[in-house]
C-alpha positions in Angstrom: -22.9 -48.1 18.2 -19.2 -48.5 18.5 -16.9 -45.6 18.0 -15.3 -47.1 14.8 -18.7 -47.5 13.3 -19.6 -43.9 14.2 -16.4 -42.6 12.6 -17.3 -44.6 9.4 -21.0 -43.4 9.4 -20.3 -39.8 10.1 -17.1 -38.3 8.5 -17.5 -35.2 10.2 -16.4 -36.9 13.5 -13.1 -37.7 11.7 -12.7 -34.2 11.0 -13.3 -33.3 14.6 -10.4 -35.8 15.6 -7.8 -34.0 13.4 -9.2 -30.4 13.4 -7.3 -29.3 16.7 -4.1 -30.5 15.2 -4.6 -28.7 12.0 -5.6 -25.6 13.5 -2.5 -25.5 15.6 -0.4 -26.3 12.6 -1.9 -23.7 10.4 -2.0 -20.8 13.0 1.4 -21.4 14.4 2.9 -21.6 10.8 1.0 -18.5 9.6 2.1 -16.4 12.5 5.7 -17.4 12.3 6.1 -17.1 8.5 4.0 -14.0 8.1 5.7 -11.8 10.6 6.5 -8.3 9.1 9.9 -6.9 10.1 9.1 -3.4 9.8 12.7 -2.1 9.6 13.2 -4.2 6.5 9.8 -3.1 4.9 10.6 0.6 5.7 13.9 0.3 3.8 12.0 -0.8 0.9 9.6 2.2 0.8 10.4 5.1 -1.4 10.1 9.1 -0.9 9.9 11.0 -4.1 11.9 14.1 -4.5 10.9 17.2 -6.9 14.0 19.5 -6.9 13.1 22.6 -8.8 15.8 24.7 -7.2 17.3 27.2 -9.8 20.2 27.9 -7.4 22.1 31.1 -7.1 25.5 32.3 -8.6 28.0 33.5 -6.0 30.5 36.0 -7.2 33.7 34.5 -7.6 32.7 31.0 -6.7 30.2 29.8 -9.5 26.6 28.7 -9.0 25.5 27.2 -5.7 22.5 24.8 -5.5 21.6 24.5 -1.8 18.8 22.0 -2.7 21.3 19.7 -4.1 23.5 19.8 -1.2 20.5 19.3 1.0 19.1 16.3 -1.0 22.6 14.6 -1.0 22.6 15.0 2.8 19.0 13.7 3.0 19.6 10.6 1.0 22.6 9.7 3.4 20.3 10.0 6.5 16.9 8.6 5.6 16.3 4.8 6.2 14.0 5.0 3.0 15.1 5.0 -0.6 14.6 8.0 -2.8 13.7 8.6 -6.3 13.9 11.8 -8.4 11.0 13.2 -10.3 11.0 16.1 -12.9 7.9 17.9 -11.6 5.1 17.7 -9.0 2.5 16.3 -11.3 4.6 13.2 -12.0 5.4 12.7 -8.3 1.7 13.1 -7.5 0.7 10.5 -9.8 3.4 8.2 -8.5 1.9 8.8 -5.0 -1.8 8.2 -6.2 -0.6 4.8 -7.5 1.2 3.9 -4.4 4.7 3.8 -6.0 6.1 6.2 -3.2 4.9 7.0 0.2 5.6 10.7 0.3 7.1 13.4 -2.1 9.3 16.2 -1.1 9.0 19.4 -3.3 11.8 22.0 -3.2 10.7 25.3 -5.0 12.8 27.2 -7.7 13.7 30.0 -5.4 15.0 27.6 -2.5 18.7 28.7 -2.9 17.8 32.3 -3.3 15.6 32.3 -0.2 18.4 30.8 1.7 21.0 33.2 0.5 18.8 36.1 1.6 18.5 34.8 5.2 14.7 34.6 4.9 12.9 31.3 5.8 13.2 28.7 3.1 10.0 26.7 2.2 9.4 23.1 1.1 6.4 21.0 0.7 5.7 17.3 1.6 2.8 15.4 -0.1 1.6 12.2 1.8 -1.5 10.1 1.7 -3.8 7.9 3.7 -4.9 5.5 0.9 -1.9 3.1 1.2 -1.5 0.4 3.7 -1.4 0.9 7.2 2.4 1.0 7.6 2.9 3.0 4.6 0.5 5.6 5.9 2.2 5.7 9.2 5.4 6.3 7.5 4.2 8.9 5.3 2.8 10.8 8.1 6.0 10.9 10.0 8.5 11.4 7.2 7.8 15.0 7.0 9.4 15.6 10.5 12.6 13.6 9.3 12.7 15.5 6.1 12.6 18.9 8.0 15.2 18.0 10.5 17.7 16.9 7.8 16.9 19.7 5.5 17.3 22.3 8.2 20.8 21.2 8.8 21.8 21.7 5.3 20.1 25.1 5.2 21.9 26.2 8.3 25.3 25.2 6.8 24.5 27.1 3.7 23.4 30.0 5.6 26.6 30.1 7.6 28.8 30.0 4.8 26.7 32.6 3.0 27.1 34.9 6.1 30.8 34.3 6.2 31.1 35.3 2.7 28.9 38.5 3.5 28.4 37.8 -0.2 27.9 39.5 -3.3 25.1 37.3 -4.5 23.7 37.3 -8.1 20.8 35.4 -9.2 22.1 32.6 -11.4 20.5 30.9 -14.4 18.1 27.9 -13.9 19.9 24.7 -13.6 19.5 22.3 -16.4 16.4 20.2 -16.4 16.6 17.1 -14.4 15.7 13.8 -16.2 12.7 11.8 -15.6 12.3 9.1 -13.1 15.9 8.4 -12.2 16.5 6.2 -9.0 18.5 8.0 -6.5 21.8 6.4 -5.5 24.0 7.0 -2.5 26.4 10.0 -2.8 29.5 10.8 -1.2 29.3 13.4 1.8 28.8 16.8 0.3 30.7 19.7 1.8 30.7 23.3 1.0 34.1 24.5 -0.1 35.2 27.5 2.0 35.1 30.7 -0.3 38.7 31.8 0.3 39.7 32.7 -3.2 39.4 36.6 -3.8 36.1 37.1 -5.8 36.5 37.6 -9.6 35.5 41.0 -11.0 31.6 40.9 -11.5 29.9 43.5 -13.7 28.1 45.8 -11.2 24.8 45.6 -12.9 24.6 42.0 -12.3 25.5 42.1 -8.6 22.8 42.3 -5.8 24.1 42.7 -2.3 22.2 40.3 0.0 24.1 40.2 3.3 22.4 37.3 5.1 22.3 38.4 8.8 23.4 35.6 11.2 20.5 36.2 13.6 17.8 36.3 10.7 14.5 36.4 12.1 12.3 33.3 11.6 13.2 29.5 11.4 15.6 28.5 8.7 13.1 26.2 6.9 9.4 25.5 7.2 7.9 22.4 5.7 4.2 22.4 4.9 2.5 18.9 4.6 -0.5 18.2 2.5 -2.4 14.8 2.2 -3.2 13.9 -1.3 -6.1 11.6 0.0 -7.0 12.1 3.6 -9.1 9.8 5.6 -12.0 11.4 7.2 -11.5 9.8 10.6 -9.4 6.9 12.1 -12.1 4.3 11.5 -11.7 4.6 7.7 -7.9 4.0 8.0 -8.7 0.5 9.6 -11.8 0.0 7.6 -10.1 -1.7 4.6 -8.6 -4.4 6.6 -11.5 -5.1 8.9 -14.0 -5.2 6.1 -11.7 -7.4 3.9 -10.9 -9.9 6.8 -14.6 -10.1 7.8 -15.6 -10.8 4.2 -13.1 -13.7 3.8 -14.1 -15.2 7.2 -17.7 -15.0 6.3 -17.0 -16.7 3.0 -14.8 -19.3 4.6 -17.6 -20.1 7.2 -20.3 -20.0 4.5 -18.3 -22.3 2.1 -17.8 -24.8 4.9 -21.5 -25.0 5.8 -22.4 -25.2 2.2 -20.0 -28.1 1.8 -21.3 -30.2 4.6 -24.8 -29.3 4.0 -24.9 -30.6 0.5 -22.7 -33.6 1.1 -25.4 -35.9 2.2 -27.5 -35.0 -0.9 -24.6 -35.8 -3.1 -24.4 -39.2 -1.7 -28.1 -39.7 -2.5 -27.6 -39.0 -6.0 -28.9 -35.4 -6.3 -25.9 -34.2 -8.3 -27.5 -31.5 -10.3 -29.3 -30.0 -7.2 -26.1 -30.0 -5.3 -24.1 -28.3 -8.0 -26.9 -25.8 -8.4 -27.0 -25.0 -4.7 -23.3 -24.8 -4.4 -23.6 -22.2 -7.4 -26.5 -20.0 -6.4 -26.0 -19.9 -2.6 -22.7 -18.1 -2.6 -24.1 -15.5 -5.1 -27.3 -14.6 -3.1 -26.0 -15.1 0.2 -23.2 -12.5 -0.1 -25.7 -9.8 -1.2 -26.9 -9.4 2.4 -23.5 -10.0 4.0 -21.9 -7.2 1.8 -24.7 -4.9 2.6 -24.1 -5.4 6.3 -20.5 -4.6 6.0 -21.1 -1.4 3.8 -23.8 -0.2 6.3 -21.6 -0.5 9.2 -18.7 1.1 7.5 -20.8 3.9 6.3 -22.4 4.4 9.8 -19.0 4.4 11.7 -16.7 5.9 9.3 -19.2 8.4 7.5 -18.5 6.9 4.1 -21.7 7.4 2.2 -20.6 9.0 -1.1 -19.9 5.7 -2.9 -22.5 3.5 -1.3 -24.1 1.8 -4.2 -20.8 1.2 -6.0 -19.1 0.1 -2.7 -22.0 -2.4 -2.0 -21.8 -3.8 -5.6 -18.2 -4.1 -5.3 -18.1 -5.8 -1.9 -20.8 -8.2 -3.1 -18.7 -9.3 -6.1 -15.6 -9.7 -3.9 -17.5 -11.8 -1.4 -19.1 -13.9 -3.9 -16.0 -14.5 -5.8 -14.3 -15.5 -2.4 -17.0 -17.8 -1.1 -17.4 -19.4 -4.6 -13.7 -20.0 -4.6 -13.7 -21.7 -1.2 -16.9 -23.7 -2.2 -14.9 -25.0 -5.2 -11.9 -25.9 -3.2 -14.2 -28.1 -1.0 -16.0 -29.3 -4.2 -12.6 -30.5 -5.7 -10.6 -31.7 -2.7 -13.2 -32.5 0.1 -12.0 -32.2 3.6 -8.4 -31.6 2.3 -9.4 -28.2 1.2 -9.0 -27.1 4.8 -5.4 -27.1 4.2 -5.7 -24.6 1.4 -8.9 -22.7 2.3 -7.9 -21.6 5.9 -4.3 -20.4 5.1 -5.9 -18.6 2.0 -8.1 -16.6 4.3 -5.4 -15.6 6.6 -2.6 -15.0 4.0 -4.8 -12.8 1.9 -4.4 -9.8 4.0 -0.6 -10.1 3.4 -1.0 -10.4 -0.3 -3.6 -7.6 -0.4 -1.3 -5.1 1.2 -3.7 -4.4 3.9 -1.4 -3.9 6.8 1.9 -3.4 4.9 2.8 -3.4 1.3 2.5 -6.6 -0.8 6.4 -6.8 -1.1 6.3 -7.7 2.8 4.4 -11.0 2.2 6.4 -14.3 2.3 8.3 -15.0 -0.9 6.9 -18.4 -1.2 3.4 -16.8 -1.6 4.6 -14.7 -4.8 2.7 -17.2 -7.1 -0.6 -16.2 -5.5 -0.1 -12.4 -6.4 -1.5 -13.2 -9.8 -4.9 -13.2 -8.1 -6.4 -9.7 -7.8 -5.9 -9.4 -4.0 -4.1 -6.1 -4.2 -6.2 -4.7 -6.8 -9.3 -5.2 -4.7 -7.6 -3.4 -1.7 -6.5 -0.4 -4.0 -10.3 -0.3 -5.1 -11.6 -0.5 -1.7 -9.5 2.4 -0.5 -10.4 4.5 -3.4 -13.9 4.2 -2.6 -13.5 4.9 1.1 -10.5 7.3 1.2 -9.5 8.1 -2.4 -7.1 6.9 -5.0 -6.7 6.1 -8.7 -9.7 6.5 -11.0 -11.3 3.3 -12.4 -9.6 1.2 -9.8 -12.2 -1.5 -9.2 -11.1 -4.8 -11.2 -14.7 -5.7 -12.2 -13.4 -7.9 -15.0 -10.9 -9.8 -12.9 -13.5 -10.6 -10.2 -15.9 -11.8 -12.8 -13.2 -14.1 -14.1 -12.5 -15.5 -10.7 -16.2 -15.9 -10.0 -16.9 -17.7 -13.2 -13.9 -19.9 -12.9 -14.9 -20.8 -9.4 -18.4 -21.8 -10.7 -17.0 -24.1 -13.3 -14.5 -25.6 -10.8 -17.6 -26.2 -8.4 -19.5 -28.1 -11.1 -16.4 -30.1 -12.0 -15.7 -31.1 -8.5 -19.3 -32.0 -7.7 -19.6 -34.3 -10.9 -16.3 -35.9 -10.1 -17.1 -36.8 -6.6 -20.6 -38.0 -7.7 -19.3 -40.3 -10.2 -16.8 -41.5 -7.5 -19.7 -42.1 -5.1 -21.6 -44.1 -7.6 -18.5 -46.3 -8.5 -18.0 -47.1 -5.0 -21.6 -48.1 -4.4 -21.3 -50.5 -7.3 
């Protein structure tokens, strides 16, 4: 048999002829367009600030809010953006849903503690249930916050000590408004207290001379994880499990397409459509179980085993059915869509970096529940918002893929009958 006859008789040979070129095209294009600029992404991340400092009133100089000065200096130095929250509960909720990567909480007595010369305290909330990049930034930002705040505290201490002040506890500062994005502010400097102090009623004055060599560090920052991964394996588990699921769905969909294609030519349209519908649903039950068992064994995540298994099955069934639908509709041309979809979904899902780091030309795909499935997976493995699993959205995707599979199968069957006549 001549090579040309073999090519006509076996379409898969034509695929083998162009497959190397398509693989090079897809992989090179993917890696060059999906490269994440970490510096750019970090600038898009946000730290929440809860400033509860009530301040102190310095005799003859009016109220002083050390925390305001510290936050202003912080905003000039941090590479991240900031956002203000009125209380800790609101900041915690924002961290839980991934709107921020960490939260700095300054207590009500911050200024009074600095004025007394004692060690001031602040808290940082971070979490492990965000993307790998966001988690890393959230873990390291505490050190940057402490360094920036320490400079402000030392400056305030120096000026309080120079004053050898008559310090009086001031009234609480006005309540801050709700979620107000922080904006860059001009450099904040503390005005030297050279004017003679105004007379203050003796009963209102508390002499607190902050000693220049006060014992203890000027500032202590305690870090607390809102959702902490039990071990390093669970930090990587969402990416590994998701990518493995999509790769399994891709390979299964390709084999299902080529396995049923000869039957379609023989006229078994109903049987082919039924096989392309049932196999993705049942094959993914065992595949999802394998992934969940391995994650449970290596990561020790057994608490939500049954829910995690059902969720991963639905994700895999929807993804394999979607890939099968693409091949049922477009034939071999589906490779141009299915393969990039498998590799780009990790960017859209926010597995390694937030979804905002994905290429702009893929924004239209964000309507699919890629990121929602990642949030749900992390909630089951590490922690996160309640009721995060998008059962309804995944069910709609699965149902739509099945309908598309039947439509594509019927379309190609009719086209084959017309060609035969």
